[in-house]
N, C-alpha and C positions, 0 to 999 in steps of 0.2 A: 546261478551259475554261471561261471565266472567265463567271461571271451579268452577266444583263443588267441595269440598271439601267432603269424607267420612273419617273419625272415626270409625275407628273399631281395635279390638285387632290383637297383631301383629300374624304373622303366623311366624316360625320358615325359612321359606326361605326370611323374609326379615331381615335378621342379617346383610348383610353387608349397609344396606340401614340404619337399625338402627344407627348401630354402629358409624360414622358419629356427627350424633345429641346429641347420649350419646357424646361422647366424647367432645364434642361443649359445654355442657350443662356440664360437668366438668369443662372443660377450663373456663369456665364463672365465678365459682365458686371459682377457682386456684386451681382442684385437677387435672388438666394433668400431663403428664407423668408416667414413672411406680415408680416416687420417692415414690408420694403423693397415687396415687389410684393404688393399684398391679391390672394386669389385669386379676387376677384371681376372682377379688369380679366383674370385666364385666362377665365373661364366668358365674359365679355360680348366679347373678342374671338377665342374659337372661334365662338360667335354667329353672330358680324359676317360669319365667310368663308364663310356659308351667307345670306346677309338678302342677296337681288336691290337693297335702296336703298343700303346700303352702298358706299362704293369702296375697301374695304378687301377684297385678296385672299391665297391663301395656295397651295401648291404642295406637293406632298413627295414625294420619292424614295424609291422603295420597290426591294429586291432582297432575290429571297429568298423574296416574300414577310414580309419587315419593312421598317418603315421605317427610313431612315440618313438620313436630310436634311430642313430644312424653308427655307421661304422664303415671309417673308411681304412683303404690297409695297402699292403703293394708289397712285390716281392723284390729282394737284389743281392747279390753276390756277397760272401761273404771272404774274408783272407782265412777264419779259422772251419770249417765246411765246404765239402763241394757242392752238395744239393746247396738251391739258392733259401736265403732264408724271409721270414715273413713278421714286417714293422706293422703292428696298429697300429696305426697316425693318432688316430678322431675316434672319437666312441662319447655318445652324447645319449644321453634321456630326457625324455620329457620332463618337464618337473613334476606335474601330478602323475606320471607315468612310473615316479623310483620309488625301489622297494618292493618292485613286483615280477621280476626275474627278464626284464627286456635286457640290460648289459649282459649280466649271463651267458643270456639266448644268444646276444650277437656275439658276445667273445666266443660265443662254443662252437658259431656257424663258420666264424671267422678261422679257427683252427681246422674243424672240417674241411672248408675249401682247402685251406693249405696242404692237408696230407693226401686229397684227394688229389693235388698236385704235384706231390713229392716232397714237399715242407712239412721235415722235422722240429723246425724250431718258428717260435710264435714270441713274436715281445712287443712292451709299448714302454712308453714313459709314460709320467703324472705328475703332474705340480706338489709337493709336500704338504699342501695346506687345501688339497679333494682332501678331505678325510672319508668321505663318505665313498667315494671309488677306491680308496684303500682298503676300506672295509670288505669290500667286495674281490678285488684285487688278490688281496691274501688269503682268502678262499681257494680259487682259481689256476696262481702261480704262486712262483717265488720269488721271490725277494732279493738281489744278486747284490745288493747296498754299492751299484754305480750311484758316480752324481753325472752329471751332465754339461757340462760346457758347448757355449756357442759360441760365433767370432762371424759378424758380417762382415764380408769382405767384398 
């Protein structure tokens, strides 16, 4: 019998289990090591999830008492909508749990949270080399063809 997956907000006691997933996510995108991602960013990010004044949220996926995925999202204003928009910023599934519905469950949970908050658009970015992610994303959302540019100032 397959074990059940639970998607829930993180608890402060989840830090030690969340951290390897966060590090795996950052390593996937080449941001591993203190020279690229300052450890203060990790600490601040974790604290924001528990600060009601922050618009940054997290959910974790748990199976058999072990965290197997994370998703971070935030709400922001838009010039093309009256209501807030939800940006799904980070999504990561432990390598051994991939292909088992974890990513889909996390996306669906963010969408449910957005709906409960009166938000009707959830969007995210992905790297073009993330072929496995694209297979999932193409089944749950529409790609509008935008290219993202960033500039550090």
